[in-house]
LUMLUMDREN-2810 file (N, C-alpha, C; in Angstrom, 1 decimal):
<atoms>
<atom><aa>M</aa><ch>A</ch><at>N</at><xx>-6.3</xx><yy>-10.6</yy><zz>2.2</zz></atom>
<atom><aa>M</aa><ch>A</ch><at>CA</at><xx>-6.8</xx><yy>-8.9</yy><zz>2.3</zz></atom>
<atom><aa>M</aa><ch>A</ch><at>C</at><xx>-7.3</xx><yy>-8.4</yy><zz>1.0</zz></atom>
<atom><aa>D</aa><ch>A</ch><at>N</at><xx>-8.3</xx><yy>-8.1</yy><zz>1.2</zz></atom>
<atom><aa>D</aa><ch>A</ch><at>CA</at><xx>-9.1</xx><yy>-7.6</yy><zz>-0.2</zz></atom>
<atom><aa>D</aa><ch>A</ch><at>C</at><xx>-9.1</xx><yy>-6.1</yy><zz>-0.3</zz></atom>
<atom><aa>V</aa><ch>A</ch><at>N</at><xx>-7.7</xx><yy>-5.8</yy><zz>-1.3</zz></atom>
<atom><aa>V</aa><ch>A</ch><at>CA</at><xx>-7.6</xx><yy>-4.2</yy><zz>-1.4</zz></atom>
<atom><aa>V</aa><ch>A</ch><at>C</at><xx>-8.1</xx><yy>-4.4</yy><zz>-2.9</zz></atom>
<atom><aa>Q</aa><ch>A</ch><at>N</at><xx>-8.3</xx><yy>-2.9</yy><zz>-3.2</zz></atom>
<atom><aa>Q</aa><ch>A</ch><at>CA</at><xx>-8.7</xx><yy>-2.5</yy><zz>-4.8</zz></atom>
<atom><aa>Q</aa><ch>A</ch><at>C</at><xx>-8.1</xx><yy>-1.2</yy><zz>-4.8</zz></atom>
<atom><aa>A</aa><ch>A</ch><at>N</at><xx>-7.9</xx><yy>-0.6</yy><zz>-5.8</zz></atom>
<atom><aa>A</aa><ch>A</ch><at>CA</at><xx>-7.4</xx><yy>0.7</yy><zz>-6.4</zz></atom>
<atom><aa>A</aa><ch>A</ch><at>C</at><xx>-8.3</xx><yy>1.8</yy><zz>-6.0</zz></atom>
<atom><aa>G</aa><ch>A</ch><at>N</at><xx>-7.6</xx><yy>2.7</yy><zz>-5.4</zz></atom>
<atom><aa>G</aa><ch>A</ch><at>CA</at><xx>-8.2</xx><yy>4.0</yy><zz>-4.4</zz></atom>
<atom><aa>G</aa><ch>A</ch><at>C</at><xx>-8.1</xx><yy>3.7</yy><zz>-2.8</zz></atom>
<atom><aa>D</aa><ch>A</ch><at>N</at><xx>-8.1</xx><yy>2.4</yy><zz>-2.3</zz></atom>
<atom><aa>D</aa><ch>A</ch><at>CA</at><xx>-8.0</xx><yy>2.1</yy><zz>-1.0</zz></atom>
<atom><aa>D</aa><ch>A</ch><at>C</at><xx>-6.6</xx><yy>2.7</yy><zz>-0.4</zz></atom>
<atom><aa>R</aa><ch>A</ch><at>N</at><xx>-6.8</xx><yy>2.9</yy><zz>0.9</zz></atom>
<atom><aa>R</aa><ch>A</ch><at>CA</at><xx>-5.5</xx><yy>3.5</yy><zz>1.6</zz></atom>
<atom><aa>R</aa><ch>A</ch><at>C</at><xx>-5.4</xx><yy>2.4</yy><zz>2.2</zz></atom>
<atom><aa>V</aa><ch>A</ch><at>N</at><xx>-3.9</xx><yy>2.8</yy><zz>2.5</zz></atom>
<atom><aa>V</aa><ch>A</ch><at>CA</at><xx>-3.3</xx><yy>1.0</yy><zz>3.3</zz></atom>
<atom><aa>V</aa><ch>A</ch><at>C</at><xx>-2.3</xx><yy>1.5</yy><zz>3.9</zz></atom>
<atom><aa>L</aa><ch>A</ch><at>N</at><xx>-2.0</xx><yy>0.9</yy><zz>5.2</zz></atom>
<atom><aa>L</aa><ch>A</ch><at>CA</at><xx>-0.8</xx><yy>1.3</yy><zz>5.8</zz></atom>
<atom><aa>L</aa><ch>A</ch><at>C</at><xx>0.4</xx><yy>-0.1</yy><zz>5.4</zz></atom>
<atom><aa>V</aa><ch>A</ch><at>N</at><xx>1.4</xx><yy>0.3</yy><zz>5.0</zz></atom>
<atom><aa>V</aa><ch>A</ch><at>CA</at><xx>2.0</xx><yy>-0.7</yy><zz>4.4</zz></atom>
<atom><aa>V</aa><ch>A</ch><at>C</at><xx>3.4</xx><yy>-0.8</yy><zz>5.3</zz></atom>
<atom><aa>N</aa><ch>A</ch><at>N</at><xx>4.1</xx><yy>-2.2</yy><zz>5.8</zz></atom>
<atom><aa>N</aa><ch>A</ch><at>CA</at><xx>5.0</xx><yy>-2.1</yy><zz>6.7</zz></atom>
<atom><aa>N</aa><ch>A</ch><at>C</at><xx>6.3</xx><yy>-1.5</yy><zz>5.8</zz></atom>
<atom><aa>V</aa><ch>A</ch><at>N</at><xx>7.3</xx><yy>-1.0</yy><zz>6.4</zz></atom>
<atom><aa>V</aa><ch>A</ch><at>CA</at><xx>8.5</xx><yy>-0.2</yy><zz>5.9</zz></atom>
<atom><aa>V</aa><ch>A</ch><at>C</at><xx>9.6</xx><yy>-0.9</yy><zz>5.4</zz></atom>
<atom><aa>A</aa><ch>A</ch><at>N</at><xx>9.5</xx><yy>-2.4</yy><zz>5.7</zz></atom>
<atom><aa>A</aa><ch>A</ch><at>CA</at><xx>10.3</xx><yy>-3.2</yy><zz>5.2</zz></atom>
<atom><aa>A</aa><ch>A</ch><at>C</at><xx>10.5</xx><yy>-3.3</yy><zz>3.8</zz></atom>
<atom><aa>P</aa><ch>A</ch><at>N</at><xx>9.5</xx><yy>-3.4</yy><zz>3.0</zz></atom>
<atom><aa>P</aa><ch>A</ch><at>CA</at><xx>9.9</xx><yy>-3.5</yy><zz>1.6</zz></atom>
<atom><aa>P</aa><ch>A</ch><at>C</at><xx>10.7</xx><yy>-2.0</yy><zz>0.6</zz></atom>
<atom><aa>F</aa><ch>A</ch><at>N</at><xx>10.5</xx><yy>-1.1</yy><zz>1.7</zz></atom>
<atom><aa>F</aa><ch>A</ch><at>CA</at><xx>10.4</xx><yy>-0.1</yy><zz>0.9</zz></atom>
<atom><aa>F</aa><ch>A</ch><at>C</at><xx>12.1</xx><yy>0.3</yy><zz>1.1</zz></atom>
<atom><aa>I</aa><ch>A</ch><at>N</at><xx>12.7</xx><yy>-0.3</yy><zz>2.3</zz></atom>
<atom><aa>I</aa><ch>A</ch><at>CA</at><xx>14.1</xx><yy>-0.3</yy><zz>2.8</zz></atom>
<atom><aa>I</aa><ch>A</ch><at>C</at><xx>14.7</xx><yy>-1.9</yy><zz>2.3</zz></atom>
<atom><aa>G</aa><ch>A</ch><at>N</at><xx>14.1</xx><yy>-2.6</yy><zz>1.5</zz></atom>
<atom><aa>G</aa><ch>A</ch><at>CA</at><xx>15.0</xx><yy>-3.9</yy><zz>0.9</zz></atom>
<atom><aa>G</aa><ch>A</ch><at>C</at><xx>15.1</xx><yy>-4.9</yy><zz>1.9</zz></atom>
<atom><aa>S</aa><ch>A</ch><at>N</at><xx>14.2</xx><yy>-4.9</yy><zz>3.3</zz></atom>
<atom><aa>S</aa><ch>A</ch><at>CA</at><xx>14.3</xx><yy>-5.8</yy><zz>4.0</zz></atom>
<atom><aa>S</aa><ch>A</ch><at>C</at><xx>13.2</xx><yy>-6.9</yy><zz>4.1</zz></atom>
<atom><aa>V</aa><ch>A</ch><at>N</at><xx>13.6</xx><yy>-8.1</yy><zz>4.3</zz></atom>
<atom><aa>V</aa><ch>A</ch><at>CA</at><xx>12.7</xx><yy>-9.4</yy><zz>4.4</zz></atom>
<atom><aa>V</aa><ch>A</ch><at>C</at><xx>12.2</xx><yy>-9.6</yy><zz>5.6</zz></atom>
<atom><aa>M</aa><ch>A</ch><at>N</at><xx>12.5</xx><yy>-9.3</yy><zz>6.6</zz></atom>
<atom><aa>M</aa><ch>A</ch><at>CA</at><xx>11.9</xx><yy>-9.1</yy><zz>8.2</zz></atom>
<atom><aa>M</aa><ch>A</ch><at>C</at><xx>10.8</xx><yy>-7.7</yy><zz>8.2</zz></atom>
<atom><aa>R</aa><ch>A</ch><at>N</at><xx>9.8</xx><yy>-8.1</yy><zz>8.9</zz></atom>
<atom><aa>R</aa><ch>A</ch><at>CA</at><xx>9.0</xx><yy>-7.2</yy><zz>9.1</zz></atom>
<atom><aa>R</aa><ch>A</ch><at>C</at><xx>9.6</xx><yy>-6.0</yy><zz>10.2</zz></atom>
<atom><aa>C</aa><ch>A</ch><at>N</at><xx>9.3</xx><yy>-4.7</yy><zz>10.2</zz></atom>
<atom><aa>C</aa><ch>A</ch><at>CA</at><xx>9.5</xx><yy>-3.8</yy><zz>11.1</zz></atom>
<atom><aa>C</aa><ch>A</ch><at>C</at><xx>8.4</xx><yy>-3.4</yy><zz>11.8</zz></atom>
<atom><aa>D</aa><ch>A</ch><at>N</at><xx>8.6</xx><yy>-2.5</yy><zz>12.6</zz></atom>
<atom><aa>D</aa><ch>A</ch><at>CA</at><xx>7.7</xx><yy>-1.8</yy><zz>13.8</zz></atom>
<atom><aa>D</aa><ch>A</ch><at>C</at><xx>6.6</xx><yy>-0.9</yy><zz>13.3</zz></atom>
<atom><aa>E</aa><ch>A</ch><at>N</at><xx>7.2</xx><yy>-0.1</yy><zz>12.3</zz></atom>
<atom><aa>E</aa><ch>A</ch><at>CA</at><xx>6.5</xx><yy>0.9</yy><zz>11.7</zz></atom>
<atom><aa>E</aa><ch>A</ch><at>C</at><xx>5.9</xx><yy>0.8</yy><zz>10.1</zz></atom>
<atom><aa>S</aa><ch>A</ch><at>N</at><xx>4.9</xx><yy>1.4</yy><zz>10.1</zz></atom>
<atom><aa>S</aa><ch>A</ch><at>CA</at><xx>4.2</xx><yy>1.4</yy><zz>8.8</zz></atom>
<atom><aa>S</aa><ch>A</ch><at>C</at><xx>4.3</xx><yy>2.8</yy><zz>7.9</zz></atom>
<atom><aa>I</aa><ch>A</ch><at>N</at><xx>4.0</xx><yy>2.9</yy><zz>6.9</zz></atom>
<atom><aa>I</aa><ch>A</ch><at>CA</at><xx>3.7</xx><yy>3.8</yy><zz>6.0</zz></atom>
<atom><aa>I</aa><ch>A</ch><at>C</at><xx>2.3</xx><yy>4.0</yy><zz>5.1</zz></atom>
<atom><aa>P</aa><ch>A</ch><at>N</at><xx>1.8</xx><yy>5.1</yy><zz>5.4</zz></atom>
<atom><aa>P</aa><ch>A</ch><at>CA</at><xx>0.2</xx><yy>5.3</yy><zz>4.7</zz></atom>
<atom><aa>P</aa><ch>A</ch><at>C</at><xx>0.4</xx><yy>5.6</yy><zz>2.9</zz></atom>
<atom><aa>C</aa><ch>A</ch><at>N</at><xx>-0.2</xx><yy>4.9</yy><zz>2.7</zz></atom>
<atom><aa>C</aa><ch>A</ch><at>CA</at><xx>-0.2</xx><yy>4.5</yy><zz>0.8</zz></atom>
<atom><aa>C</aa><ch>A</ch><at>C</at><xx>-1.7</xx><yy>4.6</yy><zz>0.4</zz></atom>
<atom><aa>K</aa><ch>A</ch><at>N</at><xx>-1.7</xx><yy>4.8</yy><zz>-0.6</zz></atom>
<atom><aa>K</aa><ch>A</ch><at>CA</at><xx>-2.9</xx><yy>4.8</yy><zz>-1.7</zz></atom>
<atom><aa>K</aa><ch>A</ch><at>C</at><xx>-2.6</xx><yy>3.8</yy><zz>-2.4</zz></atom>
<atom><aa>V</aa><ch>A</ch><at>N</at><xx>-3.5</xx><yy>2.7</yy><zz>-2.7</zz></atom>
<atom><aa>V</aa><ch>A</ch><at>CA</at><xx>-3.5</xx><yy>1.5</yy><zz>-3.9</zz></atom>
<atom><aa>V</aa><ch>A</ch><at>C</at><xx>-3.6</xx><yy>2.2</yy><zz>-5.1</zz></atom>
<atom><aa>L</aa><ch>A</ch><at>N</at><xx>-2.8</xx><yy>2.1</yy><zz>-5.9</zz></atom>
<atom><aa>L</aa><ch>A</ch><at>CA</at><xx>-3.1</xx><yy>2.1</yy><zz>-7.6</zz></atom>
<atom><aa>L</aa><ch>A</ch><at>C</at><xx>-3.4</xx><yy>1.3</yy><zz>-8.5</zz></atom>
<atom><aa>A</aa><ch>A</ch><at>N</at><xx>-2.8</xx><yy>0.1</yy><zz>-7.9</zz></atom>
<atom><aa>A</aa><ch>A</ch><at>CA</at><xx>-3.4</xx><yy>-1.1</yy><zz>-8.9</zz></atom>
<atom><aa>A</aa><ch>A</ch><at>C</at><xx>-3.3</xx><yy>-2.2</yy><zz>-8.1</zz></atom>
<atom><aa>V</aa><ch>A</ch><at>N</at><xx>-3.8</xx><yy>-3.5</yy><zz>-8.8</zz></atom>
<atom><aa>V</aa><ch>A</ch><at>CA</at><xx>-3.8</xx><yy>-4.7</yy><zz>-7.6</zz></atom>
<atom><aa>V</aa><ch>A</ch><at>C</at><xx>-3.4</xx><yy>-5.6</yy><zz>-9.0</zz></atom>
<atom><aa>D</aa><ch>A</ch><at>N</at><xx>-2.7</xx><yy>-6.6</yy><zz>-9.0</zz></atom>
<atom><aa>D</aa><ch>A</ch><at>CA</at><xx>-2.4</xx><yy>-7.5</yy><zz>-10.3</zz></atom>
<atom><aa>D</aa><ch>A</ch><at>C</at><xx>-2.4</xx><yy>-9.0</yy><zz>-9.5</zz></atom>
<atom><aa>G</aa><ch>A</ch><at>N</at><xx>-3.3</xx><yy>-9.7</yy><zz>-9.1</zz></atom>
<atom><aa>G</aa><ch>A</ch><at>CA</at><xx>-3.3</xx><yy>-10.9</yy><zz>-8.1</zz></atom>
<atom><aa>G</aa><ch>A</ch><at>C</at><xx>-2.7</xx><yy>-10.7</yy><zz>-6.6</zz></atom>
<atom><aa>A</aa><ch>A</ch><at>N</at><xx>-1.5</xx><yy>-11.1</yy><zz>-6.6</zz></atom>
<atom><aa>A</aa><ch>A</ch><at>CA</at><xx>-0.8</xx><yy>-11.1</yy><zz>-4.9</zz></atom>
<atom><aa>A</aa><ch>A</ch><at>C</at><xx>0.0</xx><yy>-9.9</yy><zz>-5.0</zz></atom>
<atom><aa>Q</aa><ch>A</ch><at>N</at><xx>-0.1</xx><yy>-9.1</yy><zz>-6.2</zz></atom>
<atom><aa>Q</aa><ch>A</ch><at>CA</at><xx>1.0</xx><yy>-8.1</yy><zz>-6.1</zz></atom>
<atom><aa>Q</aa><ch>A</ch><at>C</at><xx>-0.1</xx><yy>-6.5</yy><zz>-6.0</zz></atom>
<atom><aa>V</aa><ch>A</ch><at>N</at><xx>0.5</xx><yy>-5.6</yy><zz>-5.2</zz></atom>
<atom><aa>V</aa><ch>A</ch><at>CA</at><xx>-0.2</xx><yy>-4.4</yy><zz>-5.3</zz></atom>
<atom><aa>V</aa><ch>A</ch><at>C</at><xx>0.6</xx><yy>-3.3</yy><zz>-5.6</zz></atom>
<atom><aa>Q</aa><ch>A</ch><at>N</at><xx>0.3</xx><yy>-2.2</yy><zz>-6.4</zz></atom>
<atom><aa>Q</aa><ch>A</ch><at>CA</at><xx>1.0</xx><yy>-0.9</yy><zz>-6.7</zz></atom>
<atom><aa>Q</aa><ch>A</ch><at>C</at><xx>0.7</xx><yy>0.0</yy><zz>-5.7</zz></atom>
<atom><aa>V</aa><ch>A</ch><at>N</at><xx>1.4</xx><yy>0.5</yy><zz>-4.9</zz></atom>
<atom><aa>V</aa><ch>A</ch><at>CA</at><xx>1.3</xx><yy>1.5</yy><zz>-3.8</zz></atom>
<atom><aa>V</aa><ch>A</ch><at>C</at><xx>1.8</xx><yy>3.0</yy><zz>-4.4</zz></atom>
<atom><aa>R</aa><ch>A</ch><at>N</at><xx>1.4</xx><yy>3.9</yy><zz>-3.6</zz></atom>
<atom><aa>R</aa><ch>A</ch><at>CA</at><xx>2.2</xx><yy>5.1</yy><zz>-3.8</zz></atom>
<atom><aa>R</aa><ch>A</ch><at>C</at><xx>1.9</xx><yy>5.9</yy><zz>-2.2</zz></atom>
<atom><aa>V</aa><ch>A</ch><at>N</at><xx>3.2</xx><yy>6.3</yy><zz>-1.7</zz></atom>
<atom><aa>V</aa><ch>A</ch><at>CA</at><xx>3.0</xx><yy>6.4</yy><zz>-0.5</zz></atom>
<atom><aa>V</aa><ch>A</ch><at>C</at><xx>2.6</xx><yy>8.0</yy><zz>-0.5</zz></atom>
<atom><aa>E</aa><ch>A</ch><at>N</at><xx>1.9</xx><yy>8.4</yy><zz>0.7</zz></atom>
<atom><aa>E</aa><ch>A</ch><at>CA</at><xx>1.2</xx><yy>9.6</yy><zz>0.8</zz></atom>
<atom><aa>E</aa><ch>A</ch><at>C</at><xx>1.9</xx><yy>10.7</yy><zz>1.7</zz></atom>
<atom><aa>P</aa><ch>A</ch><at>N</at><xx>1.4</xx><yy>12.0</yy><zz>1.7</zz></atom>
<atom><aa>P</aa><ch>A</ch><at>CA</at><xx>2.5</xx><yy>12.7</yy><zz>2.6</zz></atom>
<atom><aa>P</aa><ch>A</ch><at>C</at><xx>2.2</xx><yy>12.6</yy><zz>3.9</zz></atom>
<atom><aa>P</aa><ch>A</ch><at>N</at><xx>3.1</xx><yy>12.7</yy><zz>4.6</zz></atom>
<atom><aa>P</aa><ch>A</ch><at>CA</at><xx>4.4</xx><yy>13.9</yy><zz>4.5</zz></atom>
<atom><aa>P</aa><ch>A</ch><at>C</at><xx>5.5</xx><yy>13.2</yy><zz>3.8</zz></atom>
<atom><aa>Y</aa><ch>A</ch><at>N</at><xx>5.5</xx><yy>11.9</yy><zz>3.8</zz></atom>
<atom><aa>Y</aa><ch>A</ch><at>CA</at><xx>6.7</xx><yy>11.1</yy><zz>2.9</zz></atom>
<atom><aa>Y</aa><ch>A</ch><at>C</at><xx>6.5</xx><yy>11.2</yy><zz>1.7</zz></atom>
<atom><aa>R</aa><ch>A</ch><at>N</at><xx>8.2</xx><yy>11.1</yy><zz>1.3</zz></atom>
<atom><aa>R</aa><ch>A</ch><at>CA</at><xx>8.5</xx><yy>11.5</yy><zz>-0.1</zz></atom>
<atom><aa>R</aa><ch>A</ch><at>C</at><xx>7.6</xx><yy>10.3</yy><zz>-1.0</zz></atom>
<atom><aa>E</aa><ch>A</ch><at>N</at><xx>7.2</xx><yy>11.1</yy><zz>-2.2</zz></atom>
<atom><aa>E</aa><ch>A</ch><at>CA</at><xx>6.2</xx><yy>10.3</yy><zz>-2.9</zz></atom>
<atom><aa>E</aa><ch>A</ch><at>C</at><xx>7.1</xx><yy>9.2</yy><zz>-3.8</zz></atom>
<atom><aa>V</aa><ch>A</ch><at>N</at><xx>6.9</xx><yy>8.1</yy><zz>-3.6</zz></atom>
<atom><aa>V</aa><ch>A</ch><at>CA</at><xx>7.3</xx><yy>6.7</yy><zz>-4.0</zz></atom>
<atom><aa>V</aa><ch>A</ch><at>C</at><xx>6.1</xx><yy>5.9</yy><zz>-4.5</zz></atom>
<atom><aa>C</aa><ch>A</ch><at>N</at><xx>6.3</xx><yy>5.4</yy><zz>-5.7</zz></atom>
<atom><aa>C</aa><ch>A</ch><at>CA</at><xx>5.4</xx><yy>4.1</yy><zz>-6.4</zz></atom>
<atom><aa>C</aa><ch>A</ch><at>C</at><xx>6.1</xx><yy>2.8</yy><zz>-6.3</zz></atom>
<atom><aa>L</aa><ch>A</ch><at>N</at><xx>5.4</xx><yy>1.6</yy><zz>-5.8</zz></atom>
<atom><aa>L</aa><ch>A</ch><at>CA</at><xx>6.4</xx><yy>0.4</yy><zz>-5.5</zz></atom>
<atom><aa>L</aa><ch>A</ch><at>C</at><xx>5.0</xx><yy>-0.4</yy><zz>-5.7</zz></atom>
<atom><aa>W</aa><ch>A</ch><at>N</at><xx>5.4</xx><yy>-1.6</yy><zz>-6.4</zz></atom>
<atom><aa>W</aa><ch>A</ch><at>CA</at><xx>4.9</xx><yy>-2.7</yy><zz>-6.6</zz></atom>
<atom><aa>W</aa><ch>A</ch><at>C</at><xx>5.4</xx><yy>-3.6</yy><zz>-5.2</zz></atom>
<atom><aa>L</aa><ch>A</ch><at>N</at><xx>4.7</xx><yy>-4.3</yy><zz>-4.7</zz></atom>
<atom><aa>L</aa><ch>A</ch><at>CA</at><xx>5.2</xx><yy>-5.1</yy><zz>-3.5</zz></atom>
<atom><aa>L</aa><ch>A</ch><at>C</at><xx>3.8</xx><yy>-6.4</yy><zz>-3.0</zz></atom>
<atom><aa>L</aa><ch>A</ch><at>N</at><xx>4.4</xx><yy>-7.2</yy><zz>-2.4</zz></atom>
<atom><aa>L</aa><ch>A</ch><at>CA</at><xx>3.3</xx><yy>-8.0</yy><zz>-2.1</zz></atom>
<atom><aa>L</aa><ch>A</ch><at>C</at><xx>2.0</xx><yy>-7.7</yy><zz>-1.0</zz></atom>
<atom><aa>S</aa><ch>A</ch><at>N</at><xx>0.9</xx><yy>-8.2</yy><zz>-1.3</zz></atom>
<atom><aa>S</aa><ch>A</ch><at>CA</at><xx>-0.1</xx><yy>-7.5</yy><zz>-0.5</zz></atom>
<atom><aa>S</aa><ch>A</ch><at>C</at><xx>0.1</xx><yy>-8.2</yy><zz>0.9</zz></atom>
<atom><aa>S</aa><ch>A</ch><at>N</at><xx>1.0</xx><yy>-8.9</yy><zz>0.9</zz></atom>
<atom><aa>S</aa><ch>A</ch><at>CA</at><xx>1.3</xx><yy>-9.6</yy><zz>2.6</zz></atom>
<atom><aa>S</aa><ch>A</ch><at>C</at><xx>1.8</xx><yy>-8.3</yy><zz>3.4</zz></atom>
<atom><aa>W</aa><ch>A</ch><at>N</at><xx>2.4</xx><yy>-7.5</yy><zz>2.9</zz></atom>
<atom><aa>W</aa><ch>A</ch><at>CA</at><xx>3.0</xx><yy>-6.4</yy><zz>3.5</zz></atom>
<atom><aa>W</aa><ch>A</ch><at>C</at><xx>2.2</xx><yy>-4.9</yy><zz>3.6</zz></atom>
<atom><aa>I</aa><ch>A</ch><at>N</at><xx>1.0</xx><yy>-5.2</yy><zz>3.6</zz></atom>
<atom><aa>I</aa><ch>A</ch><at>CA</at><xx>-0.1</xx><yy>-4.5</yy><zz>4.1</zz></atom>
<atom><aa>I</aa><ch>A</ch><at>C</at><xx>-0.5</xx><yy>-4.6</yy><zz>5.2</zz></atom>
<atom><aa>E</aa><ch>A</ch><at>N</at><xx>-0.4</xx><yy>-3.6</yy><zz>6.1</zz></atom>
<atom><aa>E</aa><ch>A</ch><at>CA</at><xx>-1.0</xx><yy>-4.2</yy><zz>7.6</zz></atom>
<atom><aa>E</aa><ch>A</ch><at>C</at><xx>-2.1</xx><yy>-4.0</yy><zz>8.1</zz></atom>
<atom><aa>S</aa><ch>A</ch><at>N</at><xx>-3.1</xx><yy>-2.7</yy><zz>7.4</zz></atom>
<atom><aa>S</aa><ch>A</ch><at>CA</at><xx>-4.3</xx><yy>-2.7</yy><zz>7.4</zz></atom>
<atom><aa>S</aa><ch>A</ch><at>C</at><xx>-4.7</xx><yy>-1.9</yy><zz>6.4</zz></atom>
<atom><aa>H</aa><ch>A</ch><at>N</at><xx>-6.1</xx><yy>-1.6</yy><zz>6.0</zz></atom>
<atom><aa>H</aa><ch>A</ch><at>CA</at><xx>-6.7</xx><yy>-0.8</yy><zz>5.0</zz></atom>
<atom><aa>H</aa><ch>A</ch><at>C</at><xx>-7.8</xx><yy>-0.2</yy><zz>5.2</zz></atom>
<atom><aa>E</aa><ch>A</ch><at>N</at><xx>-8.3</xx><yy>1.1</yy><zz>4.4</zz></atom>
<atom><aa>E</aa><ch>A</ch><at>CA</at><xx>-9.5</xx><yy>1.4</yy><zz>4.6</zz></atom>
<atom><aa>E</aa><ch>A</ch><at>C</at><xx>-10.1</xx><yy>1.6</yy><zz>3.3</zz></atom>
<atom><aa>P</aa><ch>A</ch><at>N</at><xx>-11.3</xx><yy>0.8</yy><zz>2.9</zz></atom>
<atom><aa>P</aa><ch>A</ch><at>CA</at><xx>-11.6</xx><yy>0.7</yy><zz>1.8</zz></atom>
<atom><aa>P</aa><ch>A</ch><at>C</at><xx>-12.0</xx><yy>2.1</yy><zz>0.8</zz></atom>
<atom><aa>C</aa><ch>A</ch><at>N</at><xx>-11.7</xx><yy>2.2</yy><zz>-0.3</zz></atom>
<atom><aa>C</aa><ch>A</ch><at>CA</at><xx>-12.3</xx><yy>3.6</yy><zz>-0.7</zz></atom>
<atom><aa>C</aa><ch>A</ch><at>C</at><xx>-14.0</xx><yy>3.5</yy><zz>-0.6</zz></atom>
<atom><aa>R</aa><ch>A</ch><at>N</at><xx>-14.6</xx><yy>4.5</yy><zz>-0.3</zz></atom>
<atom><aa>R</aa><ch>A</ch><at>CA</at><xx>-16.0</xx><yy>4.7</yy><zz>0.0</zz></atom>
<atom><aa>R</aa><ch>A</ch><at>C</at><xx>-17.1</xx><yy>4.7</yy><zz>-1.2</zz></atom>
<atom><aa>S</aa><ch>A</ch><at>N</at><xx>-16.6</xx><yy>4.8</yy><zz>-2.3</zz></atom>
<atom><aa>S</aa><ch>A</ch><at>CA</at><xx>-17.2</xx><yy>4.7</yy><zz>-3.7</zz></atom>
<atom><aa>S</aa><ch>A</ch><at>C</at><xx>-16.3</xx><yy>4.0</yy><zz>-4.0</zz></atom>
<atom><aa>R</aa><ch>A</ch><at>N</at><xx>-16.4</xx><yy>3.1</yy><zz>-5.2</zz></atom>
<atom><aa>R</aa><ch>A</ch><at>CA</at><xx>-15.9</xx><yy>2.2</yy><zz>-5.9</zz></atom>
<atom><aa>R</aa><ch>A</ch><at>C</at><xx>-15.5</xx><yy>2.9</yy><zz>-7.2</zz></atom>
<atom><aa>G</aa><ch>A</ch><at>N</at><xx>-16.3</xx><yy>4.1</yy><zz>-7.6</zz></atom>
<atom><aa>G</aa><ch>A</ch><at>CA</at><xx>-15.9</xx><yy>4.9</yy><zz>-8.4</zz></atom>
<atom><aa>G</aa><ch>A</ch><at>C</at><xx>-14.8</xx><yy>5.9</yy><zz>-8.6</zz></atom>
<atom><aa>C</aa><ch>A</ch><at>N</at><xx>-14.2</xx><yy>6.0</yy><zz>-7.1</zz></atom>
<atom><aa>C</aa><ch>A</ch><at>CA</at><xx>-13.1</xx><yy>7.0</yy><zz>-6.9</zz></atom>
<atom><aa>C</aa><ch>A</ch><at>C</at><xx>-12.2</xx><yy>7.2</yy><zz>-7.8</zz></atom>
<atom><aa>L</aa><ch>A</ch><at>N</at><xx>-11.3</xx><yy>7.7</yy><zz>-7.7</zz></atom>
<atom><aa>L</aa><ch>A</ch><at>CA</at><xx>-10.2</xx><yy>8.5</yy><zz>-8.6</zz></atom>
<atom><aa>L</aa><ch>A</ch><at>C</at><xx>-8.9</xx><yy>7.7</yy><zz>-7.7</zz></atom>
<atom><aa>V</aa><ch>A</ch><at>N</at><xx>-8.2</xx><yy>7.2</yy><zz>-8.5</zz></atom>
<atom><aa>V</aa><ch>A</ch><at>CA</at><xx>-6.9</xx><yy>6.9</yy><zz>-7.9</zz></atom>
<atom><aa>V</aa><ch>A</ch><at>C</at><xx>-5.7</xx><yy>8.1</yy><zz>-7.5</zz></atom>
</atoms>
């Protein structure tokens, strides 16, 4: 999945709880940085703010940033 900084994504809850198996729930996040297969995300409200590096394979879906000049 081609994600870039500024994109909004739905991330499977598994990496947030330390599970190796996918869960049925996802958490809305904003992509802060991308480094190869790793993505840094920040959880969006109403959830508690958490920043986490995770593998992009945990991303369920994404909404590209409308303008590539958008702020993170």
